[in-house]
C-alpha positions in Angstrom: 24.4 -0.3 4.8 22.8 -2.4 7.4 19.3 -2.0 6.6 19.8 -3.3 3.1 20.9 -6.3 4.7 17.9 -6.0 7.1 15.4 -5.4 4.4 16.8 -8.6 2.4 16.0 -10.4 6.1 12.6 -9.2 5.9 12.1 -10.3 2.3 12.9 -13.9 3.4 11.2 -13.6 6.8 7.8 -12.8 5.1 8.0 -16.5 4.2 8.3 -17.3 7.7 7.4 -15.6 10.8 5.0 -13.0 9.3 3.2 -15.6 7.5 2.9 -17.9 10.6 1.4 -14.8 12.4 -1.3 -14.5 9.7 -2.3 -18.2 10.0 -2.1 -18.2 13.8 -4.6 -15.4 14.1 -7.4 -17.1 12.4 -10.7 -15.8 13.9 -9.5 -12.8 15.3 -6.8 -11.9 17.7 -7.0 -11.1 21.5 -5.2 -7.6 21.1 -7.3 -7.0 18.2 -8.6 -3.2 18.0 -10.4 -0.9 15.6 -8.9 2.6 15.1 -11.1 5.7 14.1 -10.7 9.2 13.9 -10.0 10.8 17.3 -8.4 7.6 18.8 -5.6 8.7 20.8 -2.1 6.9 20.1 0.5 5.6 22.6 2.6 8.8 22.9 5.7 6.6 23.7 5.2 4.6 20.3 4.2 7.7 18.4 7.4 9.7 19.7 9.5 6.5 18.6 7.9 6.4 15.3 8.6 10.2 14.5 12.2 10.1 15.7 13.3 6.8 13.6 11.6 7.4 10.5 11.7 10.0 7.8 8.8 11.8 5.9 9.5 11.4 2.3 7.5 11.3 -1.0 10.4 11.0 -3.3 11.8 7.5 -5.1 8.4 6.1 -5.4 5.3 6.1 -7.8 3.2 8.5 -5.7 5.0 11.7 -4.9 1.8 13.3 -4.0 1.7 11.0 -0.8 3.9 11.8 2.0 4.8 8.7 4.2 6.9 8.0 7.1 9.4 5.6 6.3 12.9 3.9 6.7 15.4 5.5 4.8 19.2 5.8 4.6 19.0 8.9 6.8 17.4 7.0 9.6 19.2 5.5 12.8 17.8 2.0 12.2 18.9 1.8 8.7 22.5 1.2 10.1 21.5 -0.4 13.5 21.2 -4.1 13.9 17.6 -5.3 13.2 17.4 -7.0 16.7 17.8 -3.5 18.2 14.2 -2.5 16.8 11.9 -2.8 20.0 9.0 -3.9 18.0 7.6 -6.2 15.3 9.6 -6.4 12.1 8.6 -3.0 10.4 7.2 -4.4 7.2 5.2 -1.1 7.4 8.2 1.0 7.1 9.0 -0.1 3.4 6.6 1.1 0.5 6.7 -2.1 -1.3 6.4 -2.2 -5.3 3.1 -4.0 -5.2 1.4 -1.2 -3.0 3.1 1.5 -4.9 1.4 0.4 -8.1 -1.9 0.0 -6.3 -1.8 3.4 -4.9 -0.7 4.9 -8.1 -3.6 3.4 -9.9 -6.0 4.6 -7.0 -4.5 8.2 -7.1 -6.7 8.9 -10.4 -6.5 12.7 -10.7 -4.8 14.4 -7.7 -3.8 18.0 -7.8 -0.4 18.8 -6.2 1.9 21.5 -6.2 4.3 21.7 -9.1 7.2 23.0 -7.5 6.9 20.5 -4.9 6.5 17.5 -7.3 9.4 18.8 -9.6 11.6 18.9 -6.7 11.1 15.5 -5.7 11.7 14.3 -9.3 14.6 15.9 -9.9 16.9 13.0 -8.4 14.5 10.4 -10.2 15.0 10.1 -13.8 12.3 7.8 -14.3 9.7 10.2 -12.4 10.9 13.2 -14.1 9.9 11.4 -17.4 6.7 10.7 -16.2 6.1 14.4 -15.3 7.2 15.7 -18.7 4.8 13.3 -20.3 1.8 14.6 -18.4 -0.2 18.0 -18.8 -0.3 21.4 -17.0 -3.6 22.8 -16.6 -4.6 26.4 -15.4 -7.1 26.2 -12.4 -9.4 28.8 -11.2 -8.9 29.7 -7.5 -10.4 32.8 -5.9 -10.9 34.3 -9.4 -7.1 34.1 -10.4 -5.2 31.5 -12.4 -3.1 29.2 -10.2 -1.0 26.6 -12.3 -0.6 23.4 -10.9 0.0 19.9 -12.1 -3.1 17.6 -12.6 -1.5 14.1 -13.0 -3.9 12.1 -15.2 -2.4 8.5 -14.9 -5.8 6.2 -14.6 -7.2 4.3 -17.5 -10.4 4.0 -15.3 -11.1 7.0 -13.3 -13.8 5.4 -11.3 -11.7 2.9 -9.9 -12.6 4.0 -6.1 -14.9 7.0 -6.4 -17.9 6.7 -4.4 -17.1 3.0 -3.6 -16.3 1.2 -0.3 -12.8 0.1 -0.1 -10.9 -2.5 1.9 -7.1 -2.0 1.9 -5.8 -5.8 3.2 -2.4 -5.7 4.5 -2.2 -2.0 4.3 1.4 -1.4 5.8 2.0 2.2 5.7 -1.7 2.9 4.3 -0.6 4.4 1.1 -3.0 2.6 -1.0 -5.9 3.5 1.8 -4.7 7.0 1.7 -4.9 7.1 -2.3 -8.4 5.8 -2.0 -9.5 8.6 0.3 -7.9 11.2 -2.1 -9.8 9.9 -4.9 -13.0 10.1 -3.4 -14.1 6.5 -2.0 -16.8 6.9 0.1 -15.7 4.3 2.8 -12.3 3.3 3.6 -11.2 0.4 6.1 -7.4 -0.2 6.3 -6.4 -3.9 7.7 -3.0 -4.8 9.0 -2.2 -7.3 11.8 0.7 -5.2 13.3 -0.6 -2.6 15.7 2.4 -0.5 15.1 1.1 -0.3 11.5 -1.9 1.1 12.9 0.0 4.0 14.4 2.0 4.6 11.4 -1.0 4.6 9.2 -2.6 7.5 11.6 0.7 9.5 11.4 0.7 9.1 7.6 -3.1 10.3 7.4 -1.9 13.5 9.4 0.9 13.8 6.9 -1.5 14.2 4.1 -3.9 16.4 5.9 -6.6 13.6 6.1 -8.8 12.7 9.0 -7.7 8.9 9.8 -9.8 6.2 8.1 -10.7 3.3 10.3 -8.1 0.5 10.8 -8.6 -2.8 12.1 -5.6 -5.2 13.1 -7.9 -8.3 13.0 -6.8 -11.0 10.9 -9.5 -10.7 8.5 -8.7 -13.9 6.0 -11.2 -16.7 6.6 -13.7 -14.2 8.1 -17.1 -13.8 6.7 -17.0 -11.9 3.4 -17.8 -8.2 4.0 -19.9 -6.0 1.9 -17.0 -4.3 0.2 -17.2 -2.9 -3.2 -13.5 -3.3 -3.7 -10.7 -5.0 -1.9 -7.1 -4.1 -2.7 -4.0 -5.7 -1.6 -0.3 -5.7 -2.7 2.7 -7.8 -2.0 0.9 -10.3 -0.1 1.5 -13.6 -2.1 5.2 -14.4 -0.6 3.9 -17.9 1.6 2.2 -20.6 -0.2 -0.4 -21.3 2.6 -1.1 -17.6 3.2 -1.5 -17.4 -0.6 -3.8 -20.3 -0.4 -5.8 -19.1 2.1 -6.1 -15.3 0.4 -7.3 -17.2 -2.8 -10.0 -18.8 -1.2 -11.2 -16.0 0.7 -10.9 -13.5 -1.7 -12.9 -15.8 -4.3 -15.6 -16.2 -1.5 -15.7 -12.1 -1.2 -16.4 -12.1 -5.0 -18.9 -15.1 -5.0 -20.9 -13.8 -2.2 -20.8 -10.1 -2.4 -19.6 -9.6 -6.2 -16.6 -7.5 -4.8 -14.1 -6.3 -7.2 -10.4 -7.4 -6.4 -7.2 -5.8 -7.3 -4.0 -7.1 -6.4 -0.7 -5.3 -6.9 2.7 -7.3 -7.2 6.1 -6.9 -9.2 6.2 -10.5 -10.4 7.7 -12.4 -7.5 8.1 -16.1 -8.3 5.7 -17.0 -5.2 3.0 -15.0 -6.8 3.8 -15.7 -10.7 3.8 -19.9 -9.8 0.4 -19.8 -7.6 -2.5 -21.1 -9.0 -4.4 -17.9 -8.6 -2.3 -16.4 -11.4 -4.3 -18.0 -14.4 -7.3 -16.2 -13.1 -5.9 -12.8 -12.9 -6.0 -10.2 -15.9 -3.3 -7.4 -16.2 -4.8 -3.9 -15.7 -1.7 -1.9 -15.9 1.8 -2.0 -15.5 4.1 0.9 -14.3 8.1 1.2 -14.5 9.5 1.3 -10.8 11.6 4.5 -10.2 15.2 4.1 -9.9 15.4 4.2 -5.9 12.6 1.4 -5.7 14.5 -0.8 -8.2 17.7 -0.5 -6.2 16.0 -1.3 -2.9 14.2 -4.3 -4.5 17.1 -6.3 -5.8 16.6 -5.5 -9.5 12.7 -5.4 -9.7 11.9 -2.9 -12.6 8.1 -2.8 -12.8 5.2 -3.4 -11.0 1.8 -4.6 -12.1 -1.8 -4.1 -10.9 -4.1 -7.4 -11.7 -7.7 -7.8 -11.4 -8.7 -11.2 -10.1 -11.7 -12.6 -12.0 -12.2 -16.4 -11.2 -14.3 -18.2 -13.5 -17.6 -19.6 -12.7 -16.3 -23.1 -12.7 -14.0 -22.2 -9.8 -14.1 -24.4 -6.8 -16.4 -22.9 -4.2 -15.2 -21.7 -1.1 
């Protein structure tokens, strides 16, 4: 299975070329753009992504969110990585940290029971979660329609009515979850312009108007006035992690922004100095498919970043 090898290269490469790209784009990028609802997509790129990704909602922590991802049924799962015509497709993988953040942000989502059960039949871990939850009748047009209401969150107000920045958004799942859960404003950020196209396609899949998307490198920029910043799977390079640490601390100090970080416990994250200032919010057991595709990782955690008052100023 070629893509499994490719994915391993991506995991290694995140510590090299991708991290260098973040660092080299400090202060902006000449090709930076800002997508919003109504912006037209490059038809060639759109057609390529639609042809070479699969729409899926199974094997992940958020079966109510449909995404275009690279799966074993896709051509480029088997092709050599250098045949992919664009930058490395980090956005085409639903990384475990992002899954945990999306699950946490998806607070109380109403979805069709048959669709979810069908997605869960091949995933024992997901089926266990479904059986643990509660079915409630919902009034619709005077009749009772039984649907699955999934109560997962310990804090149902995590995004509702708040402005949210999804940093390093990738496929856009966490931003989508924030919109579904009632965020008043959402901005998705990823430095890969192809990720921006994929996010718009994923919004369409979930019957959402596209949220604004920026491909500007926001690290080291001015601290925006966001209620909440979410980021997942981004502490894979020491210098990038240092930049994130300082910038996030500045956002908290100046704007009193809340910061949530998703990570499955990778060494680079656990060994970084930021880890001593994190508070564990919730831990999710990963579905079997995600475990297999992430080389033995079994769970993913949402952390709250709460720097002490005595932390070094930015």
